[in-house]
N, C-alpha and C positions, 0 to 999 in steps of 0.2 A: 186698523189704525193708520192714519196718515201722519207720517213723521218727517219733519223738516229739520235737517242738520245745517248749522251755519258755521262757517269758518272764515278767517280773515282773508287768506289767499291760498288756493290749492297749490301745494308744494310738498316735497318729500321732507316733512317734519312731523314730530310726534302727534300733535293734535290732529293734523290733517289725515295722517295714516290711520289713526284710531277712528276718525269719522268715516273714512272709506270702509274700514273693516266692519264697523257697526252697521253702516248702510247696507252692505251686501248681506250680512247675517240677517238683518231685519227683513230685507226684501225676500230672501229665501224662506223666511218664516211666514210669508204671505201678506206682509204689510206694504202699503204704498210709501215710497221713500224718495225724498228729494234732497240734494245737497246744494246749498247756495253759498256764495262767497261775497265779500265786500270789495275784493280786488281781482284782477284777471288771473287766470291760471298761468303758472310758470311752466316752462317747457319740460322740466323734470317730472311733471305730474301726468304727462301724456299716457304712459302705460297704465297708471292708476285710473285715469278717466276711461280708458278702454275697458278695464275690468268693471267699472261701474256701469258702463253702457251695456256690456254683455249680461250683467245681472239684472238689467231693467231699472236701474236707479236713474232718476232724472238729475241733470246737472244744470244749474243756473248760475253761470259765472259771467260777470261783465266783460265786454270786449276790450275796454280801455280802462286806464287808471281813473279812479273816482275820487272826488273831493268828498267832504262830509255830507253835503246835500245829495250828491250822486249816490253815495253808499246807502243812505236812508231810502232814497227813491227806488233803487234797485231792489232792496230787501222788501220794501212795502209792496212793490209790484209782484214779487215772487210769492209773498204771503197771500195776496189777493187771488192770484191765479191757482196756487196749489191748494189753498184752504186746509192747512194742517190742523190736526187735532192736538199736536204738541210740537214745541220747538226746542231742540237741543242745541244750545249755543256753546261752541268750544272756544275757550280762552276769554280773557277779560274784555278786550275791545269788541269782539263779536257779541258778547253778552250785553254790553252796555248799549250798543246800537240797536239790537233787537228789542230791548225793553223801552226804547224811545218810541217805538211804533204803536199805533192804536190797535194792536192785534188782540183778539179775544183768547187765542190759544195760549195755554200755560207755557211758561218758559223754564227750562232746566239749564242752569248755568254750570258749566264744567270748567274747573280750574286746572290748568296744565303746567303752570310755571314752576320751575325749580327754585325760584326766588320769591320773595314776598312782594307781589304787585302793589300791595296797599302801603308800602313804604313811600310810594309816590303820593303826596298829599292830594293832588287833583284826582287821581283814581280812587283814593279812599273817600273823598267827598262825593264823587259821582256814584260810587257803589252804595254809600249810605242813603243817597237820595232814591236810588232805584232798587234797593234790596227787596222791598216788598213786591216788586214785579217778578221776582224769581220764585216760582212755586217750590223749587228744590235747588239746593246748592250742592254740587258734587265735587269732591277733591279726588285726584288720582293718587294722592298720598295723604297720610294723617297730618303732615305738616301744612298742606294746603288748607285743610279745614281749621286747624289751630290758628293759622294766620288770619283766616276770615273771621272767626269768632272773636279773636283778640282785637283786631283792627276795626272791624265793621260793627260787631255786636251780635246778639242772639238772633237766630232765625229758626222758624218752626220745623224746617226739614233740611238738615245738613247730614251728609253721609259721605263715606269713602268707597269708591269703586276702583280697584286697581286695574291698570291696563292689562290687556290680554294679548296672547300671541296666537297666530294661526298655525296650530300644531301640524296639520297635514302638509303644509307648505315647507316647514323646516325640519320636522321630526321624521324624516323619511330614510334614515340610515338602516342598514341590515338589522335583523332582530337580535343578533349576538353583539350587543354594544361592547361588552368587555373584550371582544376579539378585534375590535376596530383599531387598526394601527394608525400611528401618526401619518399625516399627509406627507408625501415626498417633497413637496414644494418648499418647505421651510418658510412659508409666507406668513408674516404677521399683518393683520388687517385692523384698521380702525375706521369706524363709520360715525359720522357726526358733522354737524355744521362747523364751518371754520369760524370759531369765536373763542375768546380766551378761556371760557369756562369748560371747553371740551378738551383742552390740554394737549393739542397736537405737538406743541414745542417740546413738552416733557417726553413724549413718545420718541421724537426724533433724537433727542439727547440720549435717551436710554438705548435706542437702537444702535447708536454709534458704539456703545460699549458691548452690545450683543455681537457685533461684527468681529470683535477681537477674538471671540471663541467660535463663532459660526459665520465664517466669511461668505458662505453661500446663501445666507438668509436674505430675505427681501422684506421691505415694508411698503405697504400700499395704504394710502389714506383716501377715503371717499367722503364727500359731503358738499352741501350747499355752501357757496361762498357768500356768507352773510356779512362778514367783516373783511372787506378787501384788504385793509392794512394788515390785519392779522395773517391772512393768507399769504401776503407778500413777505411777512416776517418768516413764515414757515419755509417759503421758497428760498429766501435768502440764507436761512440757517442750513438748509440742505446743501446749497452751493458752498457756503463757508466751510462746512465740514467735509466737503468733497464726497458727498454721498449720492451724487446724481445717478450713478449706475445701479444703486441698490434701493433707492427710495423713489416712489412715484406718488405725486399729489394729483388726485383725480377730482372731478366734479361729482355731483350726486349720482347714485346708482339705484336702479329699480330692481335689479336682479340680485337682491341681497342673499337669498337662499343659495344661489349658485356660488356667490363669492365666499360664503361661509364654508361651503363644501370643499372648495379648492384651496382654502387656507388652513394653516395649522394652529394659529393663535389669534384670538380676538382680544384687542386691547381697548380699554375704556377708562382713561384716567380723568374722568370728569370731576370738576371741582364741585358741581352741584347738579342734581337731577331731581325731578319729581318722582316719576316711575317710568323709566326709560323702556320704550318698546324695543329699541335696538338691543338693549341688554337682554331682554326676554327672548328675542329671536336667537341670539347667540347661545343662551342656555338651552333652548329647544333643539338647536342643531347639534349639540353635543361637543362642540369645539372647546378646547381648553381656553379658559377666560382669565385674563389678568386685568383687574380693575382697581379703582381707588377705594378707600375705606369709608366713603360717605354713607350716610344713613340709608339712602335709597337702595343700596346694594346689599345691605346687611342680611336680608332675608335669604340670600343665596350663599352665605359665608361657609356653610357646612356641606354644600353640594360638591360632588366629585368633580375634580378638574377646575375648580374655581379658586383663584388666589386673589385676596383683597390685600393690597399693600399701600404704603405711602408712595404714591406715584410721583411726588415731587422730589423724592430721594432717588437720584439717578442709580445709585448702587443697588438699592432694594428693588427698584422697578426693573432694571436690566437683569438681575438675578432671577426674578420671577418669570420674565419672558424667556430666558434661557431654559429654565426648568420646563416651562409649558411647551417649548419646541420639541421636547422628547416625551411628552405625555400622550396618553391614549384619549380618544374621545369617550364620552361618558353619557349615560342616561341620567337625566334629572327629573324628578317628579315635579310637575307644574300644575297640580290640582289647584283650582281657584285662580289660575293665571292664564287660562285659555281665552281666546277670542269669543268662543261660545259662552263661557261663563260670564264674561264682561257684557256681552250683548244681552244676555238674559237679565242681568242686573239692571241695565239701562231700561229694558222693556218694562220691568216691574216698577221702576220709578215713573216712567211715562204713564203707565196704567194708573198708578196711584194718584198722580196729579190730575189726570183726566177725570177720575172718579170724584176727587175732591171738587173739581170744577162743576161736575154734574150735580153734586149734592148742593153746592152753593146756588146753582141756577134753579134747582127745584125749590129750594127754600125761598128764593126771591119770588118765584111764580106763586108759591103758596101764600106768601105774605101779601102779594098784590091782589090775589083772589079774595083773601080774607078782608082786606081793606075795601075791596069793591062791594062785597056782600053787605058790609056794614053801612054803606052809603045810602 
């Protein structure tokens, strides 16, 4: 099968990282795979692109920023050259643009957003106009599919496929998980884009309280600077609280597995998520996790070493971080949440929509022959 994956812009963000993982898994399974984007690659995706190249996945990213016509032209050129059997479009904008093309290949629309995209009247109208062009609609969480059906209306093939984690990359601790002691570094790490919904300011406030009992602790924040004003607010807060020697704000990181191995606590105070890959990576690594109580994290509430708290409450958040600094690493069963599981689910969807297309094509040919014979 020839599989084309489409993203908005290659960067270190959930949709793009999932697309990369699926592309490599499907290529290793013997399929021809290409990833195309509507905008140029960001520098933080360099390592991921190297991985794709090593796996034999084609990358078709524009060299410069594109307007609306340029995006359509680039995608259409890619479709004509690659000739996909199926197109998997990640996130709403990519899925809308792909369905404007006169391509015969069936489209699978994957919803990644932690919020309701269709609360935007323009996106809702556009999706209603193009809904029939998606042969399948996939949500990474049940909330995605609920929002779609509620806002857009019924669709013949709507399903949920949770994101998956590359276990061999993250779950490489010694076999005796119960004997793995806390890391000596006392480092708390948070990974995620610098935007209000990721809650970096809450983590900095809680960390100030942590230092009162653990003066040797450190906090490191990694992420794409998506909201420059919010990033500046985080920097200013660190300076105002005089935490410059204990808190470091970094850009995006590609060596997430190594960061998790060298840290003692993973913090994730997100206000909303769909089905976070970063959260799954932390679970797989065994690191003690302190996260918010949002619905997306509830599946892990009973896992060892996972604490879900009200992260907007400084006292509750800091207490959970302090406890986690003295916790052991733990094994968590992630059956159904592996990258292999996820890739297999997407492959089944791709095969199903291709079979449906083939059946429809056969019916059309049969009808044409029947009409021809009666003439």
